[in-house]
C-alpha positions in Angstrom: 182.2 91.0 136.1 178.9 90.0 134.6 176.3 87.7 136.0 173.0 86.2 134.9 169.9 87.6 136.6 166.2 87.5 136.4 164.8 91.0 136.1 161.4 92.7 136.0 161.3 95.5 133.4 159.5 98.5 134.9 159.8 101.0 132.0 161.4 101.7 128.6 164.0 104.5 128.8 164.8 107.4 126.5 167.2 105.3 124.5 164.7 102.4 124.0 166.2 100.1 126.6 164.1 98.3 129.1 164.8 99.6 132.6 164.9 97.3 135.6 165.8 97.7 139.3 168.5 95.4 140.6 170.2 95.7 144.0 168.9 99.3 144.2 170.4 100.5 140.9 168.8 100.7 137.4 169.9 98.1 134.8 169.3 99.0 131.2 168.4 96.0 129.0 168.2 96.6 125.2 165.1 95.0 123.4 163.2 94.4 126.7 159.8 95.9 127.2 157.8 97.4 130.1 156.2 94.7 132.3 158.3 91.9 131.0 160.2 89.4 133.2 163.5 88.6 131.5 166.8 86.9 132.1 169.8 89.1 131.3 173.6 88.9 131.6 174.3 92.0 133.7 177.5 93.9 133.8 177.3 97.1 135.9 174.3 99.1 134.7 174.0 97.2 131.3 172.2 94.0 130.7 172.3 91.7 127.6 168.9 90.1 127.0 169.2 86.3 127.1 165.5 85.2 127.4 162.1 86.7 127.8 160.2 84.7 130.5 157.0 86.7 130.4 156.6 88.7 127.2 154.6 92.0 127.0 151.4 91.9 125.0 152.9 94.8 123.1 155.8 92.7 121.8 155.8 92.0 118.1 158.1 90.4 115.5 160.7 92.8 114.1 160.5 93.5 110.4 164.2 93.5 109.6 166.7 90.6 109.8 169.4 92.9 111.2 167.3 94.1 114.2 169.1 93.5 117.5 172.5 93.5 115.9 172.5 96.7 113.8 172.5 99.7 116.1 170.2 101.8 114.0 166.8 100.7 115.2 166.0 100.1 118.8 162.2 99.4 119.0 161.1 97.3 116.0 159.7 94.8 118.6 157.2 97.3 120.0 153.6 97.4 118.8 152.3 100.6 117.2 150.2 101.9 120.0 152.9 101.4 122.6 155.4 102.8 120.2 153.4 106.0 119.7 153.0 106.5 123.5 156.7 105.9 124.1 157.8 108.5 121.4 155.4 111.1 122.7 156.6 110.5 126.2 160.2 111.2 125.1 159.0 114.8 124.5 156.8 115.1 127.6 159.6 113.9 129.8 162.2 116.3 128.3 159.9 119.3 128.9 158.9 118.1 132.4 162.6 117.8 133.3 162.8 121.6 132.7 159.7 122.3 134.8 157.5 122.8 131.7 154.1 121.2 131.9 153.0 121.2 128.2 150.3 119.7 126.2 152.2 117.6 123.7 150.3 116.6 120.6 149.9 113.1 119.3 152.8 111.7 117.3 152.6 112.6 113.7 153.6 109.7 111.5 154.3 111.0 108.0 155.7 107.8 106.6 158.4 107.8 103.9 162.0 106.5 103.9 165.2 108.2 104.8 166.8 109.8 101.8 170.2 110.3 103.5 172.4 107.7 105.1 175.8 107.8 106.7 177.3 104.3 106.3 180.5 102.7 107.4 182.8 100.5 105.3 185.6 98.1 106.1 187.7 95.5 104.4 186.4 92.0 105.0 187.3 88.5 103.5 188.8 90.0 100.4 185.9 92.4 99.8 184.3 95.4 101.4 181.4 95.4 103.9 179.1 98.4 104.1 176.6 98.9 106.9 176.0 100.3 110.4 177.7 99.6 113.6 176.3 97.6 116.5 175.0 99.7 119.4 177.8 101.0 121.6 180.3 99.1 119.5 182.8 99.4 116.6 181.6 96.1 115.2 180.2 96.7 111.7 177.0 95.0 110.6 176.9 94.5 106.8 173.5 95.5 105.6 171.5 93.4 103.2 168.2 95.2 103.8 166.9 98.3 105.7 163.2 99.1 106.1 163.9 102.7 106.9 166.2 103.7 104.0 165.2 104.7 100.5 165.3 101.4 98.5 167.6 103.0 95.9 170.2 103.5 98.6 169.9 99.9 99.8 170.0 98.5 96.3 173.2 100.4 95.5 175.2 99.0 98.5 176.6 95.9 96.8 177.8 98.0 93.8 179.2 100.6 96.1 181.2 97.9 97.9 183.0 97.1 94.6 183.3 100.7 93.7 185.3 101.8 96.8 187.4 98.6 97.0 190.5 100.3 95.4 190.4 103.0 98.0 190.0 100.9 101.1 192.7 100.5 103.8 192.6 98.8 107.2 191.2 102.0 108.7 187.9 101.7 106.8 185.8 104.6 105.4 182.6 106.5 105.8 180.0 107.0 103.0 177.4 109.7 103.0 174.7 108.7 100.5 171.9 111.1 99.6 169.0 110.2 97.2 168.5 113.4 95.2 166.2 114.2 92.3 169.0 113.6 89.8 170.3 110.4 91.4 172.5 109.2 94.3 175.1 111.6 95.6 177.9 109.7 97.3 180.7 111.2 99.5 183.5 109.0 100.7 185.4 110.2 103.8 188.3 108.8 105.8 190.4 107.7 102.8 194.1 108.1 103.1 195.2 106.7 99.8 195.9 109.2 97.0 193.7 109.1 93.9 196.1 108.0 91.2 194.9 108.5 87.6 194.2 104.8 87.3 192.0 104.8 90.5 190.3 108.0 89.5 189.4 106.5 86.1 188.1 103.3 87.7 186.0 105.3 90.1 184.6 107.5 87.3 183.7 104.4 85.3 182.1 102.7 88.3 180.1 105.8 89.1 178.9 106.0 85.6 177.8 102.4 85.6 175.9 103.0 88.9 174.4 106.1 87.3 175.5 108.2 90.3 174.7 111.9 90.1 178.0 112.6 91.8 180.9 110.9 93.5 183.3 112.8 95.7 186.2 111.6 97.8 186.7 114.1 100.6 186.9 117.5 99.0 187.7 116.0 95.6 184.7 115.7 93.2 185.7 112.7 91.1 182.7 112.8 88.7 179.5 114.8 88.5 177.2 113.5 85.8 174.3 115.7 86.9 174.2 118.3 89.7 172.5 116.7 92.7 169.5 118.7 93.7 166.4 118.7 95.9 163.4 121.0 95.6 162.1 123.1 98.5 158.7 124.6 97.6 159.2 125.4 93.9 162.9 126.0 94.1 165.7 123.6 93.1 168.8 123.7 95.3 172.0 122.0 94.2 173.6 120.3 97.2 177.3 120.4 98.2 178.8 117.0 98.9 177.6 115.5 102.2 175.6 118.5 103.1 172.8 118.3 105.7 169.2 117.7 104.6 166.2 116.6 106.6 166.3 112.8 106.6 162.8 112.2 105.3 161.0 114.3 102.7 157.5 113.6 104.1 158.6 114.6 107.6 160.1 117.8 106.2 156.7 118.6 104.5 155.0 118.1 107.9 157.4 120.5 109.5 157.0 123.1 106.8 153.2 122.9 107.0 153.3 123.6 110.8 155.9 126.4 110.5 154.0 128.2 107.8 150.7 127.9 109.8 152.4 129.3 112.9 154.1 132.2 111.2 151.0 133.3 109.3 150.9 136.5 107.2 153.8 138.7 108.3 156.2 141.1 106.6 159.6 139.6 107.6 160.9 136.4 109.1 164.4 135.3 110.3 165.3 131.7 109.5 168.1 130.7 111.8 170.3 127.6 111.2 168.7 127.7 107.8 170.9 125.1 106.0 170.2 124.9 102.3 166.8 126.5 102.7 164.2 123.7 103.5 162.2 126.3 105.4 163.6 129.5 103.8 162.0 128.9 100.3 158.5 128.0 101.5 158.6 131.0 103.8 159.8 133.3 101.0 156.7 132.3 98.9 154.8 134.7 101.2 157.2 136.9 103.2 160.7 138.5 103.1 163.3 136.2 104.7 166.6 136.8 106.3 168.5 133.5 106.6 171.5 132.7 108.6 173.8 129.6 109.0 177.4 128.9 110.0 177.9 126.5 107.0 179.4 128.5 104.2 178.7 125.9 101.5 175.0 125.7 102.6 174.6 129.5 102.3 176.4 129.5 98.9 173.9 126.8 97.7 171.0 128.8 99.1 172.1 132.0 97.4 172.8 130.3 94.1 169.2 128.8 94.1 167.8 132.2 95.1 169.3 133.9 92.1 167.5 131.4 89.8 164.2 131.4 91.7 161.1 133.2 90.5 157.9 134.3 92.3 159.6 134.7 95.8 159.8 137.5 98.2 163.3 138.8 98.8 165.8 136.4 100.5 169.0 137.6 102.2 171.2 134.7 103.3 174.4 135.3 105.3 177.1 133.1 106.9 177.0 133.5 110.6 178.0 131.3 113.5 174.9 131.5 115.7 176.6 129.6 118.5 179.3 132.2 118.9 177.6 135.2 117.5 173.8 134.9 117.9 171.5 137.6 116.6 171.1 140.3 119.3 167.7 141.4 120.6 168.0 144.6 118.6 168.6 142.6 115.4 165.8 140.2 116.2 163.3 142.9 116.8 163.4 143.8 113.1 161.4 140.5 112.4 157.8 139.6 113.0 158.7 136.0 113.5 161.8 133.8 114.0 162.2 130.2 112.9 165.2 128.2 114.2 166.2 124.6 113.5 169.6 124.0 115.2 171.7 120.8 115.3 171.3 118.4 118.3 173.2 120.7 120.6 170.3 123.2 120.4 170.5 127.0 120.3 170.9 128.1 123.9 172.8 131.3 123.2 170.3 132.3 120.5 167.3 131.3 122.7 168.6 133.5 125.5 168.7 136.5 123.2 165.3 135.7 121.8 164.0 135.7 125.4 165.1 139.4 125.6 163.6 140.3 122.3 160.2 141.6 121.3 159.6 139.1 118.5 155.9 138.0 118.6 156.2 134.5 117.2 159.0 132.0 117.6 158.9 128.5 115.9 161.5 126.0 116.9 162.2 122.7 115.1 164.5 120.2 116.8 165.7 116.6 116.5 166.6 116.6 120.3 163.7 117.1 122.8 166.2 117.6 125.6 168.0 120.6 124.2 164.7 122.0 122.8 163.2 121.9 126.3 166.3 123.7 127.7 165.9 126.4 125.0 162.1 126.6 125.6 162.8 127.2 129.3 164.7 130.3 128.4 161.9 131.5 126.1 159.2 130.9 128.7 161.3 132.6 131.4 161.5 135.6 129.0 157.8 135.9 128.7 156.8 133.5 125.9 153.9 131.1 126.1 154.2 127.6 124.6 151.3 127.4 122.1 151.9 123.9 120.8 154.4 121.1 120.8 154.2 118.5 118.0 156.3 115.4 117.8 157.0 114.1 114.2 158.3 110.6 113.7 161.1 111.3 111.2 163.4 108.7 112.7 161.2 105.6 112.7 162.2 102.8 115.2 165.0 104.9 116.7 165.2 106.8 120.0 165.1 110.1 118.1 162.1 112.2 117.4 161.6 115.5 115.5 159.6 118.3 117.3 158.0 121.5 116.2 157.2 124.0 119.0 155.4 127.3 118.7 155.9 130.2 121.1 154.0 133.5 121.3 154.6 136.6 123.2 
């Protein structure tokens, strides 16, 4: 049962919620800030902000009309200086929780917009609504604007609503939209209806009118006008439908710059969880690279691009599940440096083997400071020293932060 309470917010937590103490237990209040006195409707450990009685001097006006309903952004109401401190503290706290006292660099803010979005769609009032869900909810917020997305993606949403209407059922759908150098690449998932010749024809016509590079429904490529590609260093890589890429090109460039500086001039590097080669190709401009990833389609794309590339050192890319079958210390010892960029779950099994290796330099990139700190603990216990930890604001206004950490034997 919920009740209305007056609360003093003592801190902002890792998810961007204000944290208050009430009857001896923490209460998390979204959109409240440190030092504020607020009135919230409290249900268990969660509070819904009703009024701000005493606002923080760091409170500002959000820049998006959907803020506080759309679950994508959590801190648009936070002034820049406070925002930078909070994001950096996310990394400091994660490492401190593992007993690692590190000097975390200032937050790097590369700017840029997200070139990849995973959107939800549902039937509504005879049409189709496309957007993001409310926080901790299945309620869809139809998006009319989004300050963090590439404008080309936002501008395409109304037309995409009409395009997918023939496919929609009560269950809804998911759209992965990537802004590539040849146009938007759209993958529609969650569709149960079969693509009849008539529906396929309508989809192809609509995709052509929208000037999409490609439209795929599940594993079925309906139309591909131009192969969707991105460039990494000087190499063009054709993407498979819905494949992972770094969210913001400018953030990726910051990560590449720090990785290359840390690796330096060496003879051979292992690029683990390499994806389609965002780091592989810049590294191969100066050294031999062995690249591994569990995604078969990503490795196929990387290898196809390698065959057409010029001016690179040798690249060997292999499919390997690094969670179940991480490189052994003996395999790792063949490399002068190792770069790894795992999913949010981190790379604990691989980090444990790196800790037993003789590799001189390890560079870790991660979108999850908590699992990065866990993996760093293994490396430090294995004899590595943390040389630098750099937070990069790839996910603006969210509770996520990219981190590049450098380790030396």
